[in-house]
N, C-alpha and C positions, 0 to 999 in steps of 0.2 A: 195629425202631425204629432210627433213625440213631444211630450211636455218640455223636455230640455231644449229642443229646437225652438219651440214657441217662446220660451223664456229668453233665450239668447237673442232671438230676433226682436222681441219687445224691448229688451235693454237697448238695443241699437236703434231701432226705428223711432222710439219715443224718447230716446236719450234720458232714460229714467230708471232708477233703482227703487222707486216708490211702489209699494203694495198697499192697496186700500182695503182695509177690513170692513166688511159689511155686517154690522152688529145692530140690527134694528131694535130700538127701544121706543115704542109709541108715545110714552110720556114725554119724550124729548122732541117729537115731531113738531113741525110748524102747526099752529092752531087750525089752519084751513084744511089740513090733512088728517088730523088726529082721530076723528070719529067717522071717517069715510070707510066704505065697505072693504076696499082693497088697499088700505093705507100702506101696509108693509111693502107690497110689490111696487106700488106707485112711488113711494119714497126712494127705495133702493134703485129702481130703474132710473129715476131722475139723477141720482148721484152717479150712476154708471155712465149715463149718456153725457154728463157734464165733464167727466174726467178721463175717459177712455184713451185719449191721445197723450196723456201725461203720465201714465203708469206702466208698470211691467207685469202686474197681476192683480186679480181680485181675490179676496179671502173671506167668503161668507162663513160665519160661525153658526154651526148647525143648531146649537142649543137656543140661540136667540130666536130662531124660527120655530123650532119644535115647541118651545114653551108657550108660544102664541098660537099653536095649532096651525102654523103657516108653512108646513112642509111643501104644500102645493105651490105657494108663492116662491119658495126657494127653487123648485124645479123650473118654474116659468122664468125666474130671474136668470138662472144659468143658461137656459135655452136662449133667452134674449141676448145675453152677452155673446154667445157663440154666433148667433145670427147677425146681430147688428155690429159687433166689433170682433170679427174673426181675427184670430192670432193672439188675442189676449188670454193667457191661461187663467183658469179658475182653480183655486186651491180650496177644497172643502176642509174647513177647520173643525175636525171631529175628534181628534186625539183618541182614536179607537185603540183597543188592545185586548185581544182574547185569542183563543186557540181553536184548532179543529174547524168544525163546520161553522161555528160562530164567526171566526175570522174570515172564512170564505164568504159568508153572508154580508159581513161588513164591507168587503171588497166589492161585492155586487151592488150594495147600497150606494157606495161612493161613485163607482164608475159606470154602472148601468142605470140605476134609478136616477141619480142626480147628474150624470154625465160630466162629473168633475174631471179635470185634467191631472189633479194631484190631490193628496189627502194627508193631513197630519196624523201621526200615529205615536202611541206610547210603546217604546221598544222593551220595556222592562220585564215582559214575559218571555223574552228571548226570540231567537230567529224564527222558530216555527210559527210564532204568532204573526210574523211579518211576511212570511213566505208567500201567501196568496197575493199580496200586493207587489212584492218584488218580482213575481212571475209576470206581471203586466208591464212588459218592457217599455211600452209606450206611455206609461203613466208615471207621475212623480210620487215618490215615497219620501215624505218629509218627517223625520224622526226627532222627537224631543231629545235634546242633549243637555244644554244648560239653560234653563228657562228664566224668564224675566222677573218672577215673583220673589219676594223677600225670603220665602222658605226654601228656595231652590237649593241652598247650601246644606239644608238639613240632611239630605241623602246624596245629592249629586256630587258634593265635594268630599265624600268619605273616601279615605285611602283604601285601595284594594290591591291585591296581588296581581301583578301583570305576568309577563313571561319571565321565567327564571326567578331571580331575586328582586326584580323590579317592583316598585310600589308607586302608584300614581292615583290621582283622583278618579272616581268612578266615571265622571263625564268624559275624561280624557281616554280612559280605557274603552268606553262606548264609542267615542268618535273614531278612534283608530280601528276598532273592530268593524264598524260599518264601512269605513273607507277601504279597508283591506279585504274583508271577507264577504260583505253583504252586497256590494255594489257592482256585481258582475255585469249587470245590464246598464250600468251608468245612469240609473234613474233615482239615485238617493240624494237627499239634501238633509240638512240638520236645522233644528230650531235652537238658536242661541240668543239669549236676551240682551237687549241694548243696555240694560242696567248693570251688566257685568262685563265691561270692556276688556279687562285683562284676560278673562276666561275666553272671550271671543277671539282674542289674538292667539291664544294657545290652541283653540280648536282649528283656526285657519292654518296654523303651522302643521297640524297633524293630518289634515284632510286635503291639502292642495287646493285645487280649483273647485271643489265641490260647492254648489250653491248653499248659502245660509239664509234662512228666513229669520229676520230679526224683529221681534215685537218689542214693545217697551218705549218707543219714541212717542213723544206727545204727552198724553195724560199720565203715563207712568214715569216720565222724567228722564228718559234716556238721552244721552248727548250725541247729536248727529256727527260731529267732528270725530269723536272718539270711536264711534261705530265704523265710520268709513276708514279711518286710519288703521284700525285693528282688523277689519274684516274684508276689505276689498282684495281682489286678486290683482295680478300684475297689470292686467289690461283695464283696471278701474271698474270692473263689474263684480260679479260673484255674490251680490247681496240682493235680497228682497226686504227692504226696510218698511215695516208695516206700521201704518197709522190708521186708527179707526175713529174714535170719538172726536179727535181734534179736527178731522176732516168732515165727518158726517154731520156734526152739530156745530159747524163753524158759523152758521146762520140760523135764524129762528123764524124768519118771515117767508113771504112767497118767493123771495129770491134765494132760498136756501141752497139750491143746486149751484147757482153762480158763486155763492160764498164758499161752497165746498170746492169748486174749481180753483178759486183763488188760494185757498188753503193748500191744495195739492200743488199748485204752481210754486207757492212759497217754499214748501218742503222740498220739491224737486230741485229748485234753484239752490237751496241751502246744501243739499246733498252734493250737487254737481260742483259747487265751489270747493268742496272738500276732496273731490276725486282727483 
């Protein structure tokens, strides 16, 4: 199924705009799992199985797995999500960006090796670096636009020349270019941080109903009400509001998965009250 179809169906079926980030850090695992042979997979699978009916997407962060030499666990985890919870899209958070054959290999890595439904990408090398991903019309192409980190404004807010004599921030030029020129297959989305709600509203105004992946809720301090007010579409969807640490590490004992479920339910309810 097309990533966008899966996402829209998950929004409706689970009445949820919550995306759970899967960022394993074994030092934060419950003590009974921490030193077990397959701890990364076991921990993440438990989180997935406890929350799958409450969310619109999962977002495993590839560096968290690769640094632990756990790429195999990531492959098995994504396969488990597809098998046990069909219809929930998986976004590989990789932020890749390169050209030529390397870009082609990155697309193969995301969509063939890991079987992800979408991937995050850095668009600042230009369209040719993204084209191998855009060509996969069934897959989601989620491009960094205005990120949640404090340093985002260092470059993303720089004023650049638009068409004619127009001058606008780089992130707005990028958002409009992607919506107007790169999204022929209807498979693009943008990353817009929860910590910059005014910029989120400006991106929404430029891109129409294009989905927005919004990190920065929870540990980074983003405000749920501001995100929903500034980023939702007319039908009350359009957002993938991502939370990782606040859900994954909501509990520290043997009931950690139940605690993660409760944290997810709480966030979903908070988001839905604002919709």
